[in-house]
DRENTIVO-994799 format. One line per 3 residues: number of its first residue (from 1); their letters; for each residue z negated, x, y of N, C-alpha, C. Coordinates in steps of 0.2 Angstrom, whole numbers, plus 5000, padded with zeros to 4 digits. Example, Ala and Ser with C-alpha at 12.3 -4.5 7.8 and 13.67 -1.06 7.14 Angstrom:
1	as	4961,5066,4972,4961,5062,4978,4961,5066,4984 | 4965,5064,4989,4964,5068,4995,4961,5064,5000
END
This chain:
1	mtn	5038,4886,5105,5031,4885,5102,5030,4892,5097 | 5024,4895,5097,5022,4900,5094,5023,4899,5087 | 5024,4903,5083,5024,4901,5075,5018,4903,5071
4	pgl	5015,4897,5069,5007,4898,5067,5007,4902,5061 | 5012,4904,5058,5011,4908,5053,5009,4916,5055 | 5012,4917,5060,5010,4923,5063,5002,4925,5063
7	wlg	4999,4919,5066,4993,4919,5067,4989,4920,5060 | 4992,4918,5055,4988,4918,5049,4990,4923,5045 | 4994,4927,5047,4995,4934,5043,5002,4933,5041
10	epv	5005,4928,5041,5012,4926,5037,5016,4930,5038 | 5020,4934,5033,5024,4939,5034,5031,4937,5037 | 5035,4942,5042,5039,4941,5045,5045,4943,5039
13	skn	5050,4939,5037,5055,4939,5032,5059,4945,5035 | 5061,4950,5030,5066,4956,5033,5072,4954,5027 | 5072,4949,5023,5078,4950,5018,5084,4949,5019
16	hrv	5084,4946,5027,5091,4945,5029,5093,4951,5032 | 5090,4956,5031,5091,4962,5035,5093,4969,5031 | 5096,4974,5033,5096,4980,5028,5094,4985,5032
19	sav	5088,4988,5027,5085,4994,5028,5090,5000,5029 | 5088,5005,5035,5092,5011,5035,5090,5015,5030 | 5086,5015,5025,5084,5019,5020,5089,5016,5014
22	ktc	5094,5021,5012,5100,5019,5006,5098,5023,5000 | 5095,5027,4999,5095,5031,4994,5087,5034,4993 | 5085,5034,4987,5077,5037,4986,5078,5044,4984
25	pfd	5073,5049,4988,5072,5055,4986,5069,5057,4981 | 5068,5054,4975,5065,5055,4969,5067,5050,4963 | 5067,5052,4957,5068,5046,4952,5062,5044,4950
28	pad	5061,5037,4950,5056,5034,4948,5051,5035,4942 | 5055,5036,4936,5052,5038,4930,5049,5045,4931 | 5052,5051,4935,5049,5057,4935,5044,5056,4940
31	lva	5043,5053,4945,5038,5052,4949,5032,5049,4945 | 5033,5044,4941,5027,5041,4938,5024,5046,4932 | 5029,5049,4930,5027,5055,4924,5023,5061,4928
34	rcv	5025,5063,4933,5021,5068,4938,5015,5065,4939 | 5013,5059,4942,5008,5056,4943,5003,5056,4937 | 5005,5054,4932,5001,5053,4926,4999,5060,4923
37	aaa	5004,5066,4924,5002,5072,4921,4996,5075,4926 | 4997,5073,4933,4992,5075,4938,4986,5072,4937 | 4986,5067,4935,4980,5062,4934,4976,5063,4928
40	tar	4979,5065,4922,4977,5066,4916,4973,5073,4916 | 4976,5078,4920,4973,5084,4920,4966,5085,4923 | 4966,5079,4928,4960,5078,4931,4955,5073,4928
43	gfr	4956,5072,4923,4951,5065,4920,4953,5059,4922 | 4958,5058,4923,4960,5050,4925,4960,5046,4919 | 4960,5040,4918,4962,5036,4913,4969,5034,4915
46	vep	4974,5033,4910,4981,5029,4912,4980,5024,4908 | 4983,5017,4912,4982,5011,4909,4989,5007,4910 | 4993,5006,4906,4999,5003,4907,4999,4996,4910
49	lat	5002,4994,4915,5003,4987,4917,5010,4983,4915 | 5015,4987,4914,5021,4983,4912,5026,4988,4912 | 5031,4987,4909,5038,4993,4908,5043,4988,4911
52	vdg	5046,4991,4917,5052,4989,4920,5057,4992,4922 | 5063,4992,4921,5069,4996,4922,5068,5002,4919 | 5065,5002,4912,5064,5008,4907,5058,5012,4911
55	vsl	5055,5010,4916,5049,5014,4918,5043,5011,4918 | 5038,5015,4915,5031,5011,4914,5027,5010,4921 | 5025,5005,4923,5020,5004,4928,5012,5006,4926
58	val	5009,5010,4929,5003,5013,4927,4998,5012,4932 | 4992,5011,4930,4986,5012,4934,4982,5018,4931 | 4980,5020,4937,4976,5028,4934,4968,5026,4938
61	trr	4964,5027,4933,4957,5025,4935,4953,5032,4933 | 4948,5032,4938,4943,5039,4936,4936,5036,4939 | 4930,5036,4935,4925,5034,4937,4920,5040,4938
64	aig	4916,5038,4943,4912,5045,4946,4905,5042,4944 | 4900,5046,4943,4893,5045,4941,4890,5044,4947 | 4885,5038,4946,4880,5037,4952,4884,5032,4956
67	grp	4881,5030,4962,4883,5024,4966,4887,5026,4970 | 4893,5028,4968,4899,5030,4972,4903,5024,4974 | 4907,5024,4980,4911,5019,4983,4917,5018,4978
70	riy	4919,5012,4977,4925,5011,4971,4931,5009,4977 | 4936,5014,4976,4942,5014,4981,4948,5013,4977 | 4952,5009,4980,4959,5007,4976,4963,5008,4982
73	lsa	4969,5011,4979,4976,5013,4982,4982,5011,4978 | 4987,5008,4982,4993,5007,4980,4999,5009,4983 | 5004,5011,4980,5010,5013,4984,5017,5010,4980
76	gmh	5023,5011,4982,5029,5009,4979,5030,5002,4979 | 5028,4998,4983,5029,4990,4982,5036,4989,4984 | 5039,4992,4988,5046,4991,4991,5050,4997,4990
79	gde	5056,4997,4988,5059,5002,4985,5064,5007,4989 | 5063,5004,4996,5066,5008,5002,5060,5010,5006 | 5054,5011,5003,5049,5015,5006,5046,5021,5002
82	pap	5049,5027,5003,5047,5032,4997,5041,5037,5000 | 5039,5036,5006,5034,5041,5008,5027,5039,5004 | 5026,5032,5004,5019,5032,5001,5018,5034,4994
85	pla	5022,5033,4988,5021,5036,4982,5022,5043,4982 | 5026,5046,4986,5026,5053,4987,5019,5055,4990 | 5016,5052,4995,5010,5055,4996,5004,5054,4992
88	lle	5004,5049,4987,4999,5048,4982,5000,5054,4977 | 5007,5055,4975,5007,5060,4971,5004,5068,4973 | 5006,5069,4980,5004,5074,4982,4996,5075,4984
91	mle	4993,5070,4982,4985,5070,4984,4982,5069,4977 | 4986,5068,4971,4984,5068,4966,4984,5076,4964 | 4990,5079,4965,4991,5086,4963,4986,5091,4968
94	adt	4984,5087,4973,4979,5092,4977,4972,5092,4976 | 4971,5087,4971,4964,5085,4968,4960,5082,4974 | 4964,5078,4977,4961,5074,4983,4955,5069,4980
97	fdd	4957,5066,4975,4952,5060,4972,4948,5063,4967 | 4943,5065,4970,4936,5068,4968,4932,5066,4966 | 4925,5068,4966,4920,5065,4963,4916,5061,4968
100	rat	4918,5060,4975,4916,5057,4979,4916,5049,4979 | 4921,5046,4974,4922,5041,4974,4923,5038,4966 | 4924,5032,4964,4926,5030,4959,4934,5027,4961
103	wfl	4939,5029,4958,4946,5028,4960,4949,5023,4955 | 4955,5020,4958,4958,5015,4955,4965,5017,4959 | 4969,5019,4956,4977,5020,4960,4983,5016,4956
106	vpl	4986,5015,4959,4993,5011,4957,4998,5015,4962 | 5001,5019,4958,5007,5024,4962,5013,5021,4963 | 5016,5016,4959,5024,5015,4960,5024,5008,4957
109	lnp	5024,5002,4960,5025,4996,4958,5032,4993,4956 | 5038,4996,4960,5045,4994,4960,5049,4998,4958 | 5049,5001,4952,5055,5006,4950,5062,5004,4950
112	agf	5063,4998,4949,5069,4996,4949,5072,4996,4956 | 5068,4993,4962,5070,4994,4968,5070,5001,4970 | 5067,5006,4969,5067,5013,4971,5074,5015,4968
115	rag	5077,5014,4962,5084,5015,4958,5089,5012,4963 | 5088,5006,4965,5093,5002,4970,5093,5005,4977 | 5087,5006,4979,5086,5009,4986,5085,5003,4990
118	trd	5082,4996,4987,5081,4991,4990,5073,4988,4991 | 5072,4984,4996,5066,4982,4996,5063,4978,4990 | 5068,4974,4988,5066,4970,4982,5066,4973,4975
121	naa	5065,4969,4970,5065,4971,4962,5072,4969,4961 | 5074,4970,4954,5080,4969,4952,5083,4962,4953 | 5077,4957,4952,5078,4951,4952,5080,4948,4959
124	gid	5079,4951,4963,5079,4950,4971,5072,4947,4974 | 5066,4948,4971,5060,4946,4972,5057,4951,4977 | 5055,4950,4983,5049,4954,4987,5043,4954,4983
127	lnr	5042,4958,4981,5035,4960,4976,5029,4958,4981 | 5030,4959,4987,5024,4959,4992,5024,4952,4995 | 5027,4947,4991,5026,4939,4994,5025,4936,4987
130	dyl	5023,4939,4982,5023,4936,4975,5016,4935,4973 | 5011,4937,4976,5004,4937,4973,5001,4931,4972 | 5004,4926,4974,5001,4920,4973,5006,4916,4968
133	dlk	5012,4916,4968,5015,4913,4964,5018,4918,4956 | 5017,4923,4956,5017,4927,4951,5023,4928,4946 | 5029,4927,4950,5035,4927,4946,5038,4933,4944
136	sae	5037,4938,4946,5039,4945,4944,5035,4947,4937 | 5037,4951,4933,5034,4955,4929,5030,4960,4932 | 5032,4963,4937,5029,4969,4940,5021,4966,4943
139	vrg	5022,4960,4946,5016,4958,4949,5011,4955,4943 | 5015,4950,4939,5010,4948,4934,5006,4953,4930 | 5010,4959,4928,5005,4965,4925,5000,4967,4929
142	hva	5002,4968,4936,4997,4971,4941,4991,4967,4941 | 4992,4960,4943,4987,4956,4944,4983,4955,4936 | 4986,4955,4931,4982,4954,4925,4977,4960,4925
145	wlr	4979,4967,4926,4975,4972,4926,4969,4972,4932 | 4971,4970,4938,4966,4969,4943,4961,4964,4942 | 4963,4959,4938,4957,4955,4936,4951,4957,4931
148	rqp	4952,4963,4928,4949,4966,4924,4944,4971,4927 | 4945,4972,4934,4943,4978,4937,4937,4975,4941 | 4932,4979,4943,4926,4977,4948,4929,4976,4954
151	nfd	4925,4974,4959,4927,4973,4965,4927,4981,4968 | 4930,4981,4975,4932,4987,4977,4928,4986,4984 | 4927,4993,4985,4923,4994,4993,4928,4995,4997
154	lti	4935,4998,4997,4939,4999,5000,4945,4997,4996 | 4951,4994,4999,4957,4995,4997,4962,4997,5002 | 4967,5001,5001,4973,5004,5004,4978,5003,5001
157	clh	4983,4999,5005,4991,4998,5003,4995,5002,5007 | 4999,5006,5004,5003,5011,5008,5010,5008,5009 | 5012,5008,5015,5018,5005,5016,5023,5009,5022
160	edw	5029,5007,5022,5034,5009,5028,5037,5002,5031 | 5039,5005,5038,5042,5000,5042,5049,5003,5045 | 5055,5002,5041,5061,5004,5044,5062,5003,5051
163	eat	5060,4997,5054,5061,4996,5061,5056,5000,5066 | 5051,5003,5064,5046,5005,5067,5049,5012,5070 | 5045,5015,5076,5046,5021,5079,5039,5025,5078
166	gfy	5034,5021,5075,5027,5025,5075,5024,5021,5070 | 5017,5025,5070,5012,5023,5064,5008,5017,5066 | 5008,5012,5061,5002,5007,5063,4999,5005,5057
169	lye	4994,5000,5057,4992,4998,5050,4989,4990,5053 | 4987,4988,5047,4983,4981,5047,4976,4983,5043 | 4972,4977,5047,4965,4978,5044,4963,4970,5041
172	lnp	4960,4969,5036,4958,4963,5034,4951,4965,5033 | 4946,4961,5037,4939,4964,5038,4935,4958,5039 | 4935,4952,5034,4932,4945,5035,4925,4946,5037
175	qqr	4921,4952,5034,4914,4951,5035,4911,4956,5041 | 4917,4958,5045,4915,4962,5051,4912,4968,5049 | 4914,4972,5043,4911,4978,5041,4913,4984,5047
178	lsl	4911,4990,5046,4912,4996,5051,4920,4997,5051 | 4924,4996,5055,4931,4997,5056,4932,5005,5054 | 4937,5005,5049,4940,5012,5048,4946,5014,5052
181	apa	4949,5008,5055,4956,5008,5058,4956,5014,5063 | 4952,5013,5067,4953,5019,5073,4953,5026,5071 | 4949,5027,5066,4949,5035,5063,4955,5036,5059
184	mla	4958,5031,5055,4965,5031,5052,4970,5032,5056 | 4971,5028,5061,4977,5029,5067,4975,5035,5069 | 4971,5039,5072,4970,5045,5075,4972,5050,5070
187	aat	4969,5049,5065,4971,5055,5061,4980,5055,5059 | 4983,5049,5058,4990,5049,5058,4993,5051,5063 | 4991,5051,5069,4995,5052,5075,4994,5060,5076
190	hdl	4992,5064,5071,4994,5071,5073,5001,5072,5070 | 5004,5068,5066,5010,5068,5065,5015,5065,5065 | 5012,5058,5068,5017,5053,5071,5014,5050,5077
193	pve	5018,5047,5082,5016,5043,5087,5012,5036,5084 | 5009,5032,5088,5008,5026,5087,5013,5021,5089 | 5014,5016,5085,5019,5012,5087,5018,5007,5094
196	pge	5022,5009,5097,5021,5005,5104,5022,4998,5104 | 5019,4995,5108,5020,4987,5110,5015,4982,5109 | 5015,4978,5112,5008,4973,5110,5011,4968,5105
199	vid	5016,4968,5102,5018,4964,5098,5023,4968,5092 | 5019,4969,5086,5023,4973,5081,5023,4968,5075 | 5031,4970,5072,5033,4965,5066,5031,4959,5067
202	grp	5032,4956,5074,5030,4949,5076,5024,4946,5075 | 5019,4951,5076,5012,4949,5076,5008,4953,5083 | 5005,4949,5086,5000,4953,5091,4996,4957,5089
205	idq	4995,4963,5092,4990,4968,5090,4983,4966,5094 | 4978,4968,5090,4972,4969,5092,4969,4974,5096 | 4971,4980,5095,4971,4987,5098,4978,4990,5097
208	pgi	4981,4995,5102,4987,4998,5100,4987,5002,5093 | 4992,4999,5090,4993,5001,5084,4989,4998,5078 | 4986,4994,5080,4981,4991,5074,4982,4983,5074
211	irp	4984,4980,5070,4984,4972,5069,4979,4969,5065 | 4976,4964,5067,4971,4961,5063,4971,4954,5062 | 4975,4952,5057,4978,4945,5057,4974,4939,5055
214	vsd	4974,4934,5058,4970,4928,5055,4972,4928,5047 | 4968,4928,5042,4971,4929,5036,4968,4924,5030 | 4966,4919,5032,4962,4915,5027,4969,4913,5022
217	pll	4967,4916,5014,4973,4916,5009,4974,4907,5007 | 4971,4903,5009,4971,4896,5006,4976,4892,5011 | 4978,4897,5018,4981,4894,5023,4989,4898,5022
220	ret	4990,4901,5016,4996,4905,5016,5001,4902,5011 | 5007,4901,5012,5012,4899,5007,5013,4904,5002 | 5013,4911,5004,5015,4916,5000,5010,4922,5001
223	wpe	5008,4926,4996,5003,4931,4996,5005,4937,4995 | 5005,4942,4999,5005,4949,4999,5000,4951,4995 | 5001,4957,4992,4996,4961,4989,4988,4961,4993
226	aiy	4989,4963,4999,4983,4964,5003,4979,4957,5004 | 4982,4952,5004,4979,4944,5004,4977,4944,4998 | 4979,4943,4993,4977,4944,4986,4970,4949,4985
229	lrh	4971,4954,4987,4964,4959,4987,4959,4957,4992 | 4960,4954,4997,4956,4952,5002,4951,4944,4998 | 4955,4942,4996,4953,4934,4992,4948,4936,4987
232	hht	4951,4941,4983,4948,4942,4975,4944,4948,4974 | 4945,4953,4978,4943,4960,4976,4939,4965,4981 | 4940,4962,4988,4936,4966,4993,4935,4963,4999
235	tls	4930,4965,5003,4930,4963,5010,4933,4969,5015 | 4935,4974,5012,4939,4978,5018,4946,4980,5015 | 4950,4979,5018,4957,4980,5016,4961,4984,5021
238	ytt	4965,4989,5021,4971,4992,5025,4977,4992,5023 | 4982,4991,5027,4989,4992,5025,4993,4997,5030 | 4995,5003,5027,4996,5007,5032,5005,5007,5032
241	esp	5007,5008,5040,5015,5008,5040,5016,5014,5043 | 5021,5017,5040,5023,5024,5044,5032,5022,5044 | 5035,5025,5050,5042,5023,5051,5047,5026,5047
244	stv	5050,5023,5043,5054,5026,5037,5060,5030,5040 | 5062,5029,5047,5068,5033,5050,5065,5039,5052 | 5059,5041,5053,5057,5048,5054,5058,5052,5048
247	dlp	5057,5059,5049,5059,5063,5044,5053,5062,5038 | 5054,5064,5032,5050,5062,5027,5044,5066,5027 | 5043,5072,5028,5037,5076,5028,5033,5072,5032
250	rri	5035,5072,5038,5030,5070,5042,5027,5063,5040 | 5031,5059,5038,5028,5051,5035,5023,5052,5030 | 5024,5057,5025,5020,5059,5019,5013,5062,5022
253	aaq	5014,5066,5028,5008,5069,5031,5004,5064,5033 | 5006,5060,5037,5004,5054,5041,4999,5049,5036 | 5003,5048,5032,5000,5043,5026,4993,5047,5023
256	raa	4995,5053,5021,4989,5057,5019,4984,5057,5023 | 4985,5059,5029,4979,5059,5034,4976,5053,5035 | 4979,5048,5035,4976,5041,5037,4970,5039,5030
259	iea	4974,5040,5025,4970,5039,5020,4962,5044,5019 | 4963,5050,5021,4958,5055,5020,4953,5054,5026 | 4956,5051,5032,4952,5050,5038,4947,5043,5036
262	alr	4950,5038,5031,4947,5033,5029,4941,5035,5024 | 4942,5040,5019,4937,5042,5015,4932,5045,5018 | 4933,5048,5024,4928,5052,5027,4924,5048,5030
265	al	4927,5042,5035,4923,5038,5038,4919,5033,5034 | 4921,5031,5026,4918,5026,5023,4911,5030,5020
END
């Protein structure tokens, strides 16, 4: 019998498996400090979310004048997925987040996980399954901040998959807005191949490299960040997934390319 959870966007647990990523290529406190320095130099506001493992979790916001789209990006949810926070840092330092939009950035959510090289936080909680129960300090602080923000025109959650060999993404688009997924995937594949197969991470694809799960939040037992955002804050959400066993520069480049393609298409 098909697992009904797969058709509802229910996550496939990886807690019983061990990631191939053993060490983090950066110090979490240093990465956050660099993000803050780059952001403040470019007029961003820095807002604390929580302090975990001696590292301040922060949100970086910059309001544009006029009717600009409101765009949210997050990274660093899992401590064995280093390319996403490094991609956001590079983009901050390159001044990618300019006046074309109002920006809401959360560059690193799981400092303890990065220090340990683990998917979960120090308490063994997968933060990306905690957006309904709010057991962790990281997610409680994040959600408290999100509740004070306006709705977003677009949200992008950056992730990696250590079992993948190529790039893929999830789309949550309940109002059938113009899909940005094909442009994002095409841009990423300048650096990485598309993840092959008709089933990825236990879910059937809608198009090669694109998963569009049925995602009614009320049918979920646990909520990842993307489901929380789709239920409370946005009508268009993407989760990018780069293969964490490929060399790091290519993964960072693919994540950046996908984000920049979404910005152009939006």
